[in-house]
C-alpha positions in Angstrom: 0.0 0.0 0.0 1.3 3.4 -0.8 -1.5 5.7 0.0 -4.4 5.5 2.4 -6.7 4.9 -0.6 -5.5 1.4 -1.7 -7.3 -1.6 -0.3 -7.4 -5.3 -0.4 -9.6 -8.3 -1.3 -7.9 -8.5 -4.7 -6.7 -4.9 -4.3 -5.0 -3.6 -1.2 -5.2 -1.7 2.1 -2.8 1.1 2.1 -0.9 3.4 4.5 1.2 6.5 4.4 4.5 6.4 6.1 4.5 8.1 9.5 1.1 8.5 11.0 -0.9 7.1 8.1 -4.4 6.1 7.5 -4.4 2.3 7.3 -6.1 -0.8 8.5 -4.7 -3.0 11.6 -2.1 -4.0 14.4 -0.9 -5.0 18.0 -1.5 -3.4 21.4 -0.7 -2.8 25.0 -4.1 -1.4 25.6 -3.3 2.3 25.6 -1.7 4.6 28.2 1.8 5.9 28.4 3.9 5.8 25.3 7.5 4.8 25.4 10.5 7.0 25.3 11.5 8.0 21.8 14.6 5.7 21.9 12.5 2.7 22.7 10.6 1.7 19.5 7.4 0.2 20.8 7.0 -3.5 20.7 10.6 -4.1 19.6 10.7 -7.7 18.5 7.5 -8.4 20.3 5.8 -11.6 19.2 2.0 -10.9 19.7 0.6 -14.0 17.9 -0.8 -15.2 21.2 -2.8 -12.0 21.3 -5.3 -13.4 18.8 -7.8 -16.1 19.4 -11.2 -17.3 18.3 -13.9 -16.6 20.9 -16.7 -18.8 22.1 -20.5 -18.2 22.3 -20.1 -17.0 25.9 -17.4 -14.5 24.8 -20.0 -13.2 22.3 -22.6 -12.2 24.8 -23.1 -8.7 26.1 -22.8 -6.4 27.7 -19.2 -5.5 27.2 -17.0 -5.4 30.3 -17.3 -2.1 32.0 -14.5 0.4 31.6 -13.2 1.3 35.1 -14.2 4.8 36.2 -16.4 5.3 33.2 -19.3 7.8 33.4 -22.2 8.6 31.2 -22.7 11.9 29.4 -20.7 14.6 27.7 -19.5 15.2 24.1 -16.3 14.0 22.5 -14.7 16.1 19.9 -12.9 14.2 17.1 -10.2 16.0 15.1 -9.5 14.3 11.7 -7.2 15.4 8.9 -9.1 13.7 6.1 -12.8 13.8 5.4 -14.5 10.4 5.4 -14.9 9.2 1.9 -17.7 6.9 3.0 -20.2 6.2 5.7 -21.8 3.3 3.8 -20.3 0.2 5.6 -20.0 -1.6 2.3 -17.7 1.0 1.0 -15.4 1.3 4.0 -11.8 -0.1 3.8 -9.6 2.6 5.4 -8.6 3.0 9.0 -10.2 6.2 10.0 -13.6 5.1 8.6 -13.2 1.7 10.1 -12.8 3.3 13.6 -15.8 5.5 12.9 -18.2 2.8 11.7 -17.7 0.8 14.9 -19.9 3.4 16.6 -23.0 3.0 14.3 -22.5 -0.3 12.5 -22.5 -3.9 13.7 -21.3 -6.9 11.7 -21.8 -10.7 12.0 -18.5 -11.0 13.9 -16.2 -8.4 15.4 -13.1 -8.0 17.6 -13.2 -8.0 21.4 -10.1 -6.3 22.8 -9.2 -6.6 26.5 -7.2 -4.2 28.7 -4.0 -6.0 27.8 -4.5 -5.6 24.0 -5.5 -9.3 23.5 -8.0 -9.8 20.7 -10.8 -12.4 20.3 -12.9 -12.8 17.3 -16.5 -13.0 18.7 -20.0 -12.9 17.4 -21.4 -9.4 17.1 -24.8 -9.6 15.4 -24.3 -13.4 15.4 -24.4 -15.6 18.5 -20.9 -16.9 17.8 -18.1 -16.8 15.2 -20.1 -19.2 12.9 -20.4 -22.9 12.5 -18.5 -24.6 9.7 -19.5 -27.7 7.7 -18.9 -29.3 4.4 -15.2 -29.2 4.9 -15.2 -25.5 5.5 -17.2 -24.5 2.5 -20.4 -23.8 4.4 -20.7 -21.4 7.3 -23.9 -20.9 9.3 -24.6 -17.8 11.4 -27.5 -17.5 13.9 -28.5 -14.0 14.9 -28.9 -12.9 18.5 -32.3 -12.0 20.0 -33.1 -8.4 20.7 -31.1 -6.8 17.7 -32.7 -3.6 16.4 -32.2 -0.9 13.9 -32.3 2.7 15.0 -36.1 2.9 14.4 -36.7 0.0 16.7 -37.4 -2.5 14.0 -35.9 -6.0 14.4 -32.7 -7.1 12.6 -33.4 -10.3 10.7 -31.5 -12.7 8.4 -33.2 -10.9 5.4 -31.4 -7.7 6.4 -28.0 -9.5 6.5 -28.7 -11.1 3.1 -29.6 -7.6 1.7 -26.3 -6.2 3.1 -24.3 -8.9 1.4 -26.2 -8.8 -1.9 -26.0 -5.0 -2.3 -22.2 -5.4 -2.4 -22.7 -7.0 -5.9 -24.1 -3.7 -7.3 -21.8 -1.7 -9.6 -21.7 1.4 -7.3 -20.2 -0.7 -4.4 -16.5 -0.3 -5.5 -14.4 0.6 -2.5 -15.0 -2.1 0.1 -13.7 -5.6 0.6 -14.7 -8.3 -1.9 -13.8 -11.4 0.1 -17.2 -12.9 0.8 -18.6 -11.9 -2.6 -15.7 -13.6 -4.4 -15.9 -16.7 -2.1 -19.5 -17.0 -2.9 -19.6 -16.2 -6.6 -16.1 -16.1 -8.3 -12.7 -14.5 -8.2 -11.8 -11.0 -9.5 -14.8 -9.0 -10.5 -16.6 -12.0 -12.0 -18.7 -12.3 -8.9 -20.8 -9.3 -10.0 -22.2 -11.4 -12.9 -24.1 -13.4 -10.3 -26.2 -10.4 -9.2 -25.3 -7.4 -11.5 -27.9 -5.1 -10.1 -27.6 -6.3 -6.5 -31.0 -7.0 -4.8 -32.6 -3.8 -6.1 -34.7 -5.4 -8.9 -36.0 -8.2 -6.8 -33.3 -10.7 -7.7 -31.4 -12.6 -5.1 -28.6 -15.2 -4.9 -29.9 -18.7 -5.0 -30.2 -20.5 -1.7 -27.5 -22.9 -2.8 -25.1 -19.8 -2.5 -26.7 -17.7 0.3 -29.6 -19.0 2.3 -31.9 -17.6 4.9 -34.0 -20.5 6.0 -35.6 -18.5 8.8 -35.6 -15.1 10.4 -32.4 -15.7 12.4 -30.3 -17.9 10.3 -27.9 -17.0 7.5 -26.0 -19.7 5.6 -23.0 -19.0 3.3 -22.1 -21.7 0.7 -18.6 -20.9 -0.6 -17.0 -22.4 -3.6 -13.9 -23.5 -1.6 -13.1 -23.9 2.1 -12.3 -20.7 3.9 -11.0 -21.1 7.5 -10.7 -17.3 7.7 -14.4 -16.8 7.5 -14.9 -15.6 11.2 -12.3 -12.8 10.5 -13.8 -11.9 7.1 -17.3 -11.5 8.6 -16.0 -8.7 10.9 -15.4 -6.4 7.9 -17.9 -3.5 7.8 -20.1 -4.5 4.9 -21.0 -7.9 6.3 -23.7 -6.7 8.7 -27.3 -5.7 8.3 -29.0 -3.2 6.0 -32.7 -2.5 6.0 -34.0 -2.6 2.4 -36.5 0.2 3.0 -33.7 2.5 4.1 -31.2 1.6 1.4 -30.8 4.6 -0.9 -28.1 3.0 -2.9 -25.4 5.7 -3.4 -27.3 8.0 -1.0 -26.7 5.4 1.8 -23.2 6.8 1.9 -24.6 9.9 3.7 -27.3 8.2 5.8 -26.4 4.7 7.0 -29.1 3.2 9.2 -27.6 2.3 12.5 -27.4 -1.0 14.4 -24.7 0.3 16.8 -24.9 2.5 19.9 -24.8 5.7 17.9 -26.6 7.0 14.8 -26.0 9.8 12.4 -27.7 13.1 13.5 -26.0 15.5 11.1 -23.6 15.1 8.2 -22.0 17.9 6.2 -20.0 16.1 3.6 -16.3 17.0 3.8 -16.9 19.2 6.9 -18.4 17.5 9.9 -20.3 14.5 11.3 -22.4 14.3 14.4 -23.2 11.0 16.0 -25.8 10.8 18.8 -27.1 8.0 21.0 -29.2 5.3 19.3 -31.9 4.6 21.9 -32.7 1.2 20.3 -29.3 -0.3 20.8 -29.3 -3.0 23.5 -26.1 -3.3 25.4 -27.1 -6.9 26.4 -26.6 -8.0 22.8 -23.2 -6.3 22.3 -19.9 -7.7 23.7 -17.8 -4.9 22.4 -19.3 -1.4 22.5 -20.4 1.0 25.2 -22.6 4.1 25.0 -21.0 6.3 27.6 -20.9 9.7 25.8 -23.9 11.5 24.5 -22.4 12.5 21.2 -19.4 12.5 19.0 -18.7 15.8 17.1 -16.3 14.9 14.3 -14.5 17.6 12.3 -12.4 17.3 9.2 -9.4 19.3 7.9 -7.3 19.2 11.1 -3.7 18.7 10.1 -1.4 16.8 12.4 0.3 19.9 13.6 -3.0 21.6 14.4 -4.4 18.6 16.3 -1.1 18.0 18.2 -0.9 21.6 19.2 -4.4 21.5 20.6 -3.9 18.3 22.5 -0.7 19.7 24.0 -2.4 23.0 25.1 -5.2 20.9 26.5 -7.6 23.9 26.9 -11.4 24.2 27.0 -13.2 21.8 24.8 -10.0 20.3 23.6 -9.7 18.5 26.9 -12.5 16.3 25.5 -10.8 15.8 22.1 -9.2 12.8 20.4 -8.5 11.5 16.9 -9.2 8.1 15.4 -6.1 8.3 13.2 -4.3 11.6 13.3 -0.8 11.0 14.5 1.4 13.3 16.6 3.1 15.6 14.1 6.6 14.3 13.6 8.2 17.7 14.2 6.4 17.9 17.6 7.4 14.4 18.9 10.1 15.6 21.2 7.8 18.2 22.7 5.1 15.7 23.4 7.5 13.2 25.0 9.0 16.0 27.1 5.7 17.3 28.4 5.1 15.2 31.6 1.3 15.4 31.6 1.0 13.6 28.2 2.3 10.3 29.5 -1.1 9.1 30.7 -2.8 10.3 27.5 -0.8 9.0 24.6 -0.1 5.7 22.9 2.5 4.5 20.4 1.7 1.2 18.9 2.8 -1.0 16.0 0.3 -1.1 13.2 0.0 -4.1 10.9 1.4 -2.2 7.9 4.8 -3.1 6.5 6.7 -0.7 4.2 8.8 -2.4 1.5 11.0 -1.4 -1.4 9.9 -3.7 -4.3 12.4 -5.0 -6.9 10.9 -5.4 -10.4 11.7 -9.0 -11.2 10.8 -8.5 -14.9 13.8 -6.1 -15.1 16.1 -7.4 -12.3 16.2 -11.0 -13.1 19.4 -12.0 -11.3 18.5 -12.8 -7.7 22.1 -11.8 -6.6 21.4 -8.3 -7.8 18.1 -8.2 -5.9 19.9 -9.5 -2.8 22.5 -6.8 -3.2 19.8 -4.2 -3.3 18.3 -5.7 -0.1 21.7 -5.7 1.7 22.4 -2.1 0.6 19.0 -0.7 1.7 19.5 1.8 4.7 16.5 0.8 6.8 17.6 2.7 9.8 18.0 6.0 7.9 14.6 5.5 6.2 13.1 5.1 9.7 14.6 8.5 10.7 13.1 10.2 7.6 9.6 9.0 8.4 9.5 10.1 12.0 12.1 8.2 13.9 11.1 5.7 16.6 7.8 7.4 17.1 6.8 7.0 13.5 8.2 3.7 12.4 10.1 0.7 13.6 12.8 -1.0 11.6 11.5 -4.1 9.8 13.6 -7.1 8.8 10.8 -9.4 7.5 7.6 -9.3 5.5 5.1 -9.9 8.3 4.5 -7.4 11.0 4.7 -8.5 14.7 0.9 -8.0 14.9 0.2 -11.0 12.6 -0.8 -14.4 14.0 2.1 -16.8 13.8 4.8 -14.1 13.5 8.3 -14.9 14.4 11.2 -12.5 14.0 13.7 -13.0 11.1 16.4 -11.0 9.6 18.0 -12.6 6.5 19.7 -9.4 5.3 21.1 -8.4 8.7 19.1 -5.2 9.1 19.3 -5.1 12.9 23.0 -5.5 13.0 23.6 -3.0 10.1 20.6 -0.7 9.9 22.5 1.7 7.5 22.9 -1.2 5.1 25.8 -3.5 4.2 27.5 -2.0 1.1 30.4 -4.5 1.3 28.1 -7.5 1.0 26.1 -5.8 -1.7 29.3 -5.1 -3.7 30.4 -8.7 -3.3 27.1 -10.0 -4.7 27.2 -7.5 -7.6 30.7 -8.7 -8.5 29.6 -12.3 -8.4 26.8 -11.5 -10.8 29.1 -9.5 -13.1 26.8 -6.5 -12.6 29.1 -3.9 -11.0 27.9 -0.4 -11.7 24.4 -1.6 -12.6 22.0 1.2 -13.2 18.8 1.3 -11.1 15.7 3.3 -12.0 14.3 4.4 -8.7 10.7 5.7 -8.7 9.3 7.5 -5.6 6.4 9.9 -5.0 7.0 13.6 -4.6 5.8 13.9 -1.0 8.2 15.7 1.4 8.8 12.4 3.3 9.6 10.3 0.2 11.8 13.0 -1.3 13.9 12.8 1.9 13.8 9.0 1.8 15.0 9.1 -1.8 18.2 10.9 -0.8 19.3 8.3 1.8 18.3 5.4 -0.5 20.2 6.8 -3.4 23.3 7.5 -1.3 23.2 3.9 0.1 22.8 2.3 -3.3 25.7 4.3 -4.7 27.9 3.3 -1.8 27.1 -0.3 -2.7 28.2 0.1 -6.3 24.9 0.9 -8.1 24.2 3.8 -10.4 20.9 5.4 -9.6 18.5 7.2 -11.9 15.8 8.9 -9.9 12.2 9.2 -11.1 10.0 11.5 -9.1 6.3 10.8 -9.6 3.3 13.0 -8.6 1.8 11.4 -5.5 -1.7 11.6 -7.0 -0.7 9.1 -9.7 2.1 7.2 -8.0 0.0 4.2 -7.1 -1.3 3.8 -10.7 2.3 4.3 -12.1 3.9 1.5 -10.0 0.8 -0.7 -10.5 1.4 -1.1 -14.2 3.1 -4.3 -15.1 5.2 -2.5 -17.7 6.1 0.4 -15.5 9.7 1.1 -16.6 11.0 1.2 -13.0 13.4 -1.1 -11.1 12.6 -0.3 -7.5 9.7 1.5 -5.8 8.1 1.7 -2.4 4.7 0.2 -1.4 3.0 -0.5 2.0 0.6 -3.2 2.9 -1.5 -4.1 6.0 -3.4 -7.2 6.8 -7.2 -7.1 6.6 -7.2 -9.3 9.7 -4.3 -10.7 11.7 -3.7 -13.7 9.5 -1.1 -13.7 6.7 -3.6 -15.1 4.2 -4.4 -11.5 3.6 -0.7 -10.6 3.0 1.2 -13.4 1.2 -1.3 -14.3 -1.6 -2.2 -10.8 -2.8 1.4 -9.7 -2.7 3.4 -12.7 -3.9 1.0 -15.0 -5.9 2.2 -14.9 -9.5 -1.3 -15.6 -10.8 -2.2 -12.1 -9.5 0.1 -10.2 -11.9 -1.9 -7.6 -13.8 -2.1 -3.9 -14.1 -3.4 -2.6 -10.7 -2.4 -5.8 -8.8 -0.5 -5.6 -5.6 2.1 -8.1 -6.8 4.4 -5.1 -7.4 7.6 -7.1 -7.8 5.9 -9.4 -10.4 7.1 -12.6 -8.6 5.8 -15.7 -10.3 7.4 -18.8 -8.8 5.3 -21.9 -9.4 6.5 -23.5 -6.2 5.4 -20.4 -4.2 2.0 -20.4 -6.0 1.5 -24.1 -5.1 2.5 -23.5 -1.5 -0.1 -20.7 -1.3 -2.8 -23.1 -2.5 -1.7 -25.7 0.1 -1.8 -23.3 3.0 -5.1 -21.8 1.9 -6.6 -25.2 2.1 -5.6 -25.8 5.8 -8.9 -25.8 7.7 -7.5 -24.4 10.9 -6.4 -20.8 11.0 -4.1 -21.3 13.9 -2.4 -24.2 12.2 -2.1 -22.2 9.0 -0.5 -19.2 10.7 3.1 -20.6 11.1 3.0 -22.0 7.6 2.3 -18.6 6.2 5.3 -17.3 8.2 7.5 -20.0 6.8 6.5 -19.2 3.3 6.9 -15.4 3.8 10.4 -16.1 5.1 11.3 -18.3 2.2 10.1 -15.8 -0.4 12.2 -13.1 1.3 15.4 -15.1 1.7 15.2 -17.1 -1.6 13.4 -15.0 -4.1 14.2 -11.5 -2.7 11.3 -9.8 -4.6 11.5 -6.8 -2.1 13.1 -5.7 1.1 11.0 -4.7 4.1 12.1 -1.4 5.6 9.8 -0.5 8.5 6.6 -1.2 10.4 4.2 1.7 10.6 3.4 3.1 14.1 0.5 5.1 15.4 1.7 7.7 17.9 -1.5 9.3 19.2 -2.3 11.9 21.9 -5.7 13.1 23.3 -7.3 15.5 25.8 -6.9 15.1 29.5 -10.6 14.9 30.3 -11.2 11.7 28.4 -10.9 8.1 29.8 -11.3 4.7 28.2 -9.1 5.6 25.2 -7.1 2.7 23.9 -5.7 1.1 20.8 -7.7 -1.0 18.3 -5.1 -3.6 17.3 -6.8 -4.9 14.1 -7.6 -1.5 12.6 -4.5 0.3 13.7 -6.5 3.2 15.2 -7.7 4.6 18.4 -10.7 2.6 19.6 -13.7 4.9 20.4 -16.0 2.2 21.7 -15.2 2.6 25.4 -14.4 6.3 25.6 -16.0 8.5 28.3 -15.8 12.0 29.5 -14.5 12.3 33.1 
């Protein structure tokens, strides 16, 4: 991912370096951030943080937040306006955090005060029952579920929510379940080209609702990840009578503890209490505050300055995704009263420099590039230890099954190993090879380009720099015939399982314009191993297999070199409690926030 506008499910979730909008991660549950020299979660293996919950874990109400009170208004300062409120269109971190307040899904993530995450039933009574070798998944809805008008949520509303995702205007959200039901790529749309709007529905052999509380998904192949997939925003409930198609983006009909009271597109959003939400059905959310007043256009410097001043209404302010401005990091860390109201957590996004394997065919040259890359200097350019953590492998520590690896010695030599790189170039007979380096024209990436170029030249490469407008960068590197040798991208897991990382990035059958297989790796043995692991019916058993394959791809194929893990360094007002990190989305979690 390169910008916060790329996503996955056949596309990709994307992040910006240093305080980006993105989608997921690992947590200590909020509170004091580390000293700048620390680098949060250094080499922390958090795979044990993720588990599949039981039916009892899925019952409400959510555990009370110590000290929580009811009442008050929370101000939310966001840099970027929300592109969507329609849950089916949501795939970016700030909107993921926001939708938790008004939208419920079949499953969701229950996070405890230690940052441990369980997948639990949300609208559903549990995480789903699997049969037919993992091809069929059955969900039973809880009693007492209601929309914001008091009408009951039924299986028909879940079916409508899923089927509307087939409509042509639903373009920006995940496509996992649609593809699993009806075909890969965009071919699934042929099964229901107009969605449910003309009275057509998927056959019961694909999606069945045998009664008012039961939903049955019949997938074409087994999918052990289904409990995770059903936590994505679009797989919830939509009342047909309230579905205005594209207009639903401005007026989603709530099932969560809050509902939309006022929305000025691009300017502000007000959420107020949904009186028909029943806490007894919800194991995740609270309804402590009266309203959330969300404003857009607040740059990181602006929001950080206001949190530091901590005056008036800003004492009740937070942000879902705005990071501390990098230039204000030292000031935040030095101000003693911020310690109890900041967090600094690893997100699930890994930045890499891709090597175009169509142009750089010799693996020794690719490994030379990997050894030469100055990971530590790149980290300094994107905000230092509060903005990024040096990465040495393809999977973030937030991914289930993660184990640390470092085939190119990045921890020992964070500035790169030019001697090893020169040796490999000499062995390959490629001394002085010219490298076409493409990068976007943002301030950060311009600075990164300087340290990368210097490091590659020290290692014996000749570098031709190609600066690209940030608005078209993603499209430029996404072309198979892009004319570049190396270029940055970033990617985050849609859920904490590497099945949402390795296949989209490194399956050779995905190579196409717009694909996230940016290095164009197409190794038949890798493709076969992807198929083998995807067929493992137990997510926990598959997790270490994904890690092994990711390690093998990095060390043997060297299609890219990881450079850093994205971090969220966040600050909020002193009069708020219950603020913590949402490990899967990589954002602040608003569901337990209260005004003191």
